[in-house]
Backbone as a ProteinNet text record, in pm:
[ID]
protein_1_A
[PRIMARY]
XXXXXXXXXXXXXXXXXXXXXXXXXXXXXXXXXXXXXXXXXXXXXXXXXXXXXXXXXXXXXXXXXXXXXXXXXXXXXXXXXXXXXXXXXXXXXXXXXXXXXXXXXXXXXXXXXXXXXXXXXXXXXXXXXXXXXXXXXXXXXXXXXXXXXXXXXXXXXXXXX
[TERTIARY]
704.2	677.4	795.4	821	929.1	879.4	918.6	876.6	997.2	977.8	1084.5	1045.5	1143.7	1129.8	1167.3	1083	1103	1099.7	1155.6	1142.7	1137.8	1067.6	1052.4	1149.9	1152.5	1243.6	1207.9	1092.4	1052.4	1071.5	1149.3	1188.3	1073.4	969.7	864.4	905.1	893.6	926.8	799.2	801.3	686.3	734.4	648.1	681.8	584.9	630.7	542.6	588.8	495.3	522.3	527.6	617.1	631.1	646.2	606.7	616.6	762.6	853.8	996.6	1073.4	1206.4	1285.9	1275	1261.7	1246	1109.4	1006.8	875.9	886.2	961.3	982.5	1050.2	1161	1235.3	1145.7	1065.4	976.2	872.4	813.6	710.4	768.2	889.9	953.9	984.6	1034.7	1068.4	944.5	827	702.5	630.7	696.3	643.3	510.1	499.3	378.8	391.9	515	537	540.9	444.3	436.8	424.5	467.3	459.8	313.1	267.8	128	98.4	202.3	181.8	171.5	267.6	269.5	245.4	247.4	221.6	342.9	459.7	580	616.3	657.8	700.5	852.1	920.6	1066.4	1091.8	1094.5	1100.4	1225.9	1292.5	1410.3	1394.5	1470	1473	1549.6	1500.3	1569.4	1650.5	1745.5	1824.8	1735.9	1740.5	1659.6	1734.7	1708	1771.4	1691.6	1760.4	1687.7	1630.4	1523.5	1466.5	1512.4	1578.5	1634.3	1563.9	1522.4	1454.1	1543.4	1574.8	1656.5	1573.9	1643.8	1573.2	1480.7	1525	1442.5	1321.4	1331	1222.7	1145.9	1129.5	1054.8	920.9	888.1	760.5	772	884.1	904.1	1029.7	1017.1	1133	1215.5	1346.6	1431.1	1394.8	1388	1350.4	1458.5	1420.3	1520.6	1614.4	1738.5	1831.8	1783.5	1816	1778.2	1858.9	1796.9	1873.1	1979.9	2087.9	2196	2144.5	2207.9	2166.7	2180	2080	2078.5	2176.8	2250.1	2344.1	2290.9	2170.1	2111.1	2008.9	1972.1	1870.8	1734.3	1634.4	1502.2	1442	1475	1418	1467.6	1586.9	1645.5	1590.9	1518.3	1466.2	1332.4	1317.3	1189.4	1080.1	958.4	848.6	750.9	774.7	677.5	682.7	797.8	800.9	697.6	674.5	579.8	438.9	398.7	263.8	253	359.8	358.8	344.8	419.4	410.7	269.7	211.5	76.5	-22.3	-5.3	-94.4	-77.4	47.1	72.4	13.8	25.5	-30.8	-182.5	-245.8	-391.3	-433	-359	-389.9	-373.6	-266.4	-243.7	-354.6	-393.5	-502.6	-633	-658.6	-780.1	-777.8	-663.7	-652.3	-663.7	-604.3	-617	-761.7	-833	-974.6	-1055.5	-1026.9	-1096	-1068.6	-943.4	-908	-984.5	-984	-1054.1	-1203.3	-1262.6	-1405.9	-1437.9	-1349	-1368.2	-1365.6	-1270.6	-1260.7	-1385.1	-1426.6	-1544.1	-1669.3	-1680.3	-1797.7	-1799.2	-1680.5	-1673.6	-1626.5	-1603.2	-1556.3	-1647.6	-1644.8	-1725.2	-1648.1	-1713.3	-1652.6	-1676.8	-1568.7	-1581.3	-1542.5	-1513.1	-1484.3	-1367.9	-1388.1	-1281.8	-1251	-1331	-1306.6	-1208.1	-1148.5	-1064.8	-954.9	-877	-765.9	-817	-923.6	-979	-1033.2	-1103.8	-1159.8	-1047.5	-944.3	-832.6	-762.4	-741.8	-678.9	-765.4	-895	-985.8	-983.4	-979.6	-973.7	-838	-731.2	-596.7	-577	-629.6	-611.7	-721.9	-813.9	-914.1	-1037.1	-1052.9	-1170.6	-1293.7	-1270.7	-1379.6	-1346	-1450.5	-1432.1	-1367.4	-1275.8	-1208.1	-1307.8	-1296.7	-1377.4	-1304.9	-1331	-1265.5	-1324.3	-1236	-1280.3	-1193.4	-1244.8	-1165.6	-1220.6	-1141.4	-1185	-1075.7	-1077.5	-983.9	-890.6	-763.9	-664.8	-562.3	-519.6	-415.1	-283.2	-184.9	-54.3	3	-16.2	33.2	-39.1	-171.7	-248.1	-202.7	-182.9	-139.5	-1.3	90.1	223.7	214.5	129.6	109.5	60.8	-35.7	-87.1	24.2	102.8	212.9	315	347.2	442.7	393.4	261.4	203.5	193	233	227.6	95.7	14.3	-115.5	-96.9	-128.1	-107.6	-217.8	-177.6	-271	-212.1	-297.1	-255	-348.6	-295.5	-384.5	-472.9	-593.5	-685.6	-634.7	-619.9	-566.3	-651.1	-584.6	-650.6	-591.2	-676.1	-630.2	-648.2	-569.2	-579.5	-721.2	-796.4	-931.3	-1027	-991	-1074.4	-1075.4	-973.8	-961.7	-1031.4	-1081.3	-1146.9	-1292.1
84.8	59.9	-17.6	9.5	-58.6	-102.5	-223.3	-276.7	-275.6	-220.2	-216.7	-299.8	-373	-436.8	-328.7	-305.6	-197.4	-250.9	-173.7	-205.5	-75.5	-80.4	39.5	33	138.6	145.9	47.1	-16.1	-118.5	-259.3	-270	-397.2	-473.9	-404.8	-469.4	-465.2	-577.3	-584.5	-584.9	-512.7	-508.5	-464.5	-472.3	-432.7	-325.9	-245.7	-145.7	-114.2	-72.8	-38	113.3	160.4	303.4	325.6	443.6	479.4	475.7	521.1	525.5	539.8	531.7	548.1	691.1	787.9	926.5	947.8	875.8	884.1	830	720	665.9	771.3	829.2	928.9	1046.6	1093.2	1206	1171.6	1052.6	1013.2	989.8	935.3	914.5	1049.6	1143.8	1277	1345.6	1324.3	1386	1300.8	1191.8	1100.2	1037.2	1005.3	940.4	788.2	737.8	593.8	554.4	472.2	430.7	279.3	227.9	83.9	43.3	-58.1	-100.6	-172	-209.6	-282.1	-186.5	-90.7	-2.1	144.5	179.7	317	409	356.3	438.5	493.8	621.1	683.8	677.5	616.7	599.1	468.3	478.4	361.2	369.2	255.1	245.5	127.4	131.9	18.4	-95.3	-216.5	-334.7	-393.2	-475.8	-541.6	-642.6	-643.7	-739	-782.9	-904.2	-958.6	-918.3	-880.2	-842.7	-965.5	-945.9	-1053.3	-1028.8	-1125.1	-1109.3	-1205.5	-1153.1	-1234.1	-1241.4	-1363.2	-1380.9	-1363.3	-1352.7	-1332.8	-1449.2	-1572.5	-1690	-1701.5	-1647.8	-1666.3	-1538.4	-1453.1	-1327.9	-1360.3	-1285.5	-1307.1	-1404.4	-1476.8	-1569.4	-1526.3	-1499.6	-1460.9	-1584.5	-1565.4	-1678.1	-1725.8	-1857.2	-1908.5	-1874.6	-1857.2	-1828.2	-1947	-1924.1	-2035.2	-2131.7	-2257.5	-2360.7	-2341.1	-2362.6	-2347.7	-2455.4	-2423.8	-2520.5	-2636.8	-2750.8	-2869.9	-2844.3	-2883	-2859.2	-2951.8	-2896.2	-2977.8	-3006.3	-2959	-2982.4	-3093.9	-3144.9	-3249.3	-3185.5	-3260.1	-3203.9	-3143.1	-3198	-3144.8	-3003	-2966.6	-2836.1	-2726.6	-2764.5	-2666.2	-2614.3	-2482.8	-2429.5	-2451	-2474.2	-2502.1	-2385.7	-2274.6	-2167.3	-2057.2	-2024.6	-1906.5	-1907.5	-2023	-2027.6	-1994.8	-2053.7	-2025.9	-1882.5	-1827.5	-1688.5	-1596.5	-1624.4	-1543.5	-1550.7	-1668.8	-1683.6	-1603.3	-1604.7	-1529.4	-1379.8	-1333.6	-1192.2	-1152.4	-1240.6	-1211.7	-1201.7	-1293	-1287.6	-1158.6	-1120.5	-997.3	-875.1	-873.3	-762	-754.9	-868.7	-870.2	-820.9	-860.2	-814.9	-663.5	-610.1	-465.6	-390.8	-445.7	-382.1	-381.2	-491.9	-498.3	-396.3	-385.3	-285.7	-144.4	-117	14.8	44.6	-51.3	-31.9	-12.6	-95	-82	54.6	103.7	235.9	345.4	336.1	436.2	432.4	313.5	299.9	353.4	330	374.2	525.8	587.1	726.9	823.9	775.5	863.5	849.3	950.6	948.6	880.4	787.5	723.5	813.6	874.2	964.9	896.1	767.1	687.8	742.2	752.6	795.2	945.1	1018.5	1162.4	1188.4	1082.5	1096.7	1202.9	1195.5	1290.1	1433.8	1456.4	1592.6	1642.8	1557.3	1595.8	1626	1542.1	1562.9	1695	1723.2	1850.5	1969.9	1961.2	2071.7	2100.4	1996.3	2016.8	2073	2021	2065.7	2214.5	2258.2	2397.1	2490.7	2438.8	2522.5	2550.5	2481.6	2501.6	2430.2	2327.7	2253	2234.7	2216.4	2193.9	2056.7	2050.5	1924	1825.5	1701.1	1593.2	1462.5	1357.3	1229.2	1168.7	1131.1	1068.9	948.1	861.9	755.4	732	667.5	643.9	575.1	596	528.4	629.1	590.4	672.9	579.4	613.7	534.3	560.5	473.8	499.8	636.8	676.7	807	921.4	907.7	1011.3	1020.9	905.8	904.8	969.4	937.6	996.7	1148.1	1191.9	1335.1	1404.9	1344	1401.5	1413	1307.3	1307	1414.4	1426.1	1528	1669.3	1688.4	1819.1	1843.5	1744.2	1759.8	1717.4	1648	1601.5	1460	1441.8	1311.9	1214.7	1102.1	995.5	862.8	767.6	632.9	533.5	418.6	317.1	256.5	222	154.4	10.7	-37.6	-172.9	-279.4	-368.1	-478.8	-608.7	-702.1	-830.1	-939.6	-1047	-1154.7	-1209.5	-1220.2	-1276.6	-1183.7	-1056	-962.6	-995.7	-1066	-1096.2	-1227	-1299	-1428.5	-1410.1
-1272.5	-1131.4	-1072.9	-946.4	-876.5	-739.2	-700.7	-571.3	-478.2	-359.7	-260.7	-140.6	-88.4	42.5	143	241.4	336.9	479.2	571.7	714.5	792.9	904.8	988.1	1105.2	1183.7	1298.1	1408.5	1397.5	1495.8	1440.1	1331.3	1268.2	1204.8	1159	1081.7	935	866	723.8	641.2	528.2	437.8	300.7	201.2	65.4	18.1	-78.7	-136.7	-277.9	-361.5	-500.5	-515.4	-602.5	-628.8	-778.5	-823.7	-965	-1010	-923.6	-954.8	-824.5	-833.1	-711.5	-659.7	-749	-703.5	-636.9	-683	-618.4	-475.3	-458.5	-323.5	-235.6	-286	-208.5	-169.3	-262.9	-237.3	-130.5	-140.9	-45.3	94.1	102.1	232	295.4	215.1	265.6	323.1	258.8	305.5	410.1	453.3	555.2	513.5	382.3	331.3	330.9	347.4	352.4	499	539.1	678.6	688.4	800.8	826.1	841.2	766.9	778.8	910.5	982.5	1107.2	1225.9	1235.1	1351.8	1317.7	1189.5	1148.1	1153.3	1185.1	1192.7	1055.5	1051.6	926.7	910.8	1006.5	996.3	922.3	787.9	700.3	614.5	597.1	511.2	416.5	307.3	214.3	280.3	260.8	309.7	193.9	226.6	122.6	52.7	-80.4	-155.4	-279.7	-324.4	-443.7	-567.1	-675.1	-796.5	-865.7	-940.4	-1021.9	-1164.1	-1222.2	-1356.1	-1450	-1565.1	-1664.7	-1787.4	-1830.8	-1950.4	-2076.6	-2191.7	-2318.8	-2351.1	-2322.3	-2354.4	-2263.9	-2143.3	-2047.1	-2019.9	-2119.6	-2099	-2036	-1932.1	-1865	-1749.1	-1742.9	-1630.8	-1557.1	-1430.6	-1350.6	-1322	-1306.4	-1272.7	-1133.7	-1114.4	-983.2	-880.9	-755	-652.9	-637.6	-597.4	-582.1	-475.5	-497.5	-401.2	-273.1	-156.8	-33.1	-22.9	45	63.9	147.6	129.5	203.9	353.3	427.6	571.5	640.1	734.6	809.8	949.5	978	1109.8	1100.2	1212.4	1214.6	1194.7	1146.3	1124.4	1250	1368.6	1491.1	1519	1467.4	1495	1403.4	1299.2	1204.2	1254	1271	1317.9	1214.7	1260.9	1169	1156.3	1223.4	1229.5	1125.1	1062.3	976.2	864.3	802.8	691.8	739.2	850	899.7	948.3	1005.3	1049.3	929.1	822.2	701	642.9	641.4	588.3	673.5	805.8	894.2	869.6	853.1	825.2	690.2	591.6	459.5	467.2	538.8	555.2	624.5	728.5	801.3	710.6	631.5	539.7	435.6	380.3	282	343.4	466.6	535	552.2	592	611.3	478.5	372.5	240.8	194.4	218.9	180.8	261.2	390.4	474	423.9	386.6	334.3	206.1	114.9	-12.5	11	97.4	126.4	187.7	274.5	335.2	227.7	135.7	28.3	-58.9	-98.9	-186.1	-115.1	14.5	89.9	110.4	129.3	170.3	61.9	-58.6	-166	-287.2	-374.2	-496.3	-608.1	-676.6	-792.7	-913.2	-964.2	-1078.3	-1208.6	-1201.1	-1320.9	-1401.7	-1532.4	-1623.5	-1612.6	-1537.6	-1518.8	-1404.3	-1349.3	-1230.2	-1246.1	-1353.9	-1372.1	-1377.6	-1452.3	-1464.1	-1330.6	-1257.8	-1127.8	-1027.6	-1025.8	-933	-963.2	-1091.2	-1130.3	-1087.9	-1114.8	-1082.5	-932.4	-850.2	-704.9	-663.8	-724.4	-690.2	-720.9	-833.6	-875.6	-823.9	-741.5	-678.1	-761.7	-874.8	-958.4	-902.6	-820.4	-757.4	-610.3	-530.6	-387.8	-365.2	-269.3	-238.5	-178.3	-221.1	-167	-198.2	-123.9	-154.4	-281.1	-374.1	-499.5	-530	-614.8	-675	-813.6	-896.5	-1033.2	-1112.2	-1242.8	-1331.4	-1396.1	-1406.1	-1474.4	-1537.2	-1656.6	-1721.1	-1649.7	-1668.5	-1606.3	-1646.6	-1772.5	-1817.8	-1746.4	-1730	-1659.1	-1513.1	-1449.3	-1310	-1296.8	-1388	-1385	-1403.5	-1493.6	-1517.3	-1390.4	-1322.6	-1198.5	-1094.2	-1079.5	-982.5	-1018.9	-1148.3	-1194.3	-1163.5	-1158.9	-1128.6	-977.8	-899.3	-754	-693.4	-769.6	-721.6	-667.6	-539.9	-477.9	-518	-574	-611	-566.1	-539.5	-501.7	-567.6	-607.5	-664.5	-556.1	-594.3	-504.1	-486.6	-363.3	-344.2	-414.9	-486.1	-553.5	-499.6	-468.2	-415.6	-519	-508.3	-607.4	-624.6	-515.2	-526.4	-602	-617.7	-691.8	-841.2	-886.6	-1029.8	-1067.3	-969.6	-997.6	-1030.2
[MASK]
+++++++++++++++++++++++++++++++++++++++++++++++++++++++++++++++++++++++++++++++++++++++++++++++++++++++++++++++++++++++++++++++++++++++++++++++++++++++++++++++++

């Protein structure tokens, strides 16, 4: 999996996960990647710093570099970006929860049969209907390789508590 920082033509910034860089390219070409704020399909990768993990710190990403010492007075430093980011994060989490709740309410949970059911619908053996369920990463990759569109159900941090 790879995470990209993205921005739309209306200057909204957001992040998204993809199976691979080619999966990103394919989804952008088919206009499946859209801005969660305005819905624009004109999306590009934003510049982002890589996260590097050393051998001694496997599992722990290197901390971001400390900001340079400020040369301005405290009054000149804006105080809003952190609260704005927190508000945007809360809004995004709310929308993801609404999306997940909509899927759960309007689709059939086929559990571990997800890959088989998706294939059967894709190849015309079963009538198309909205489904969700469980698939291993290998099963999901196989489905994508066959041209079957699948997406993970959004999971939020509070779901794991």
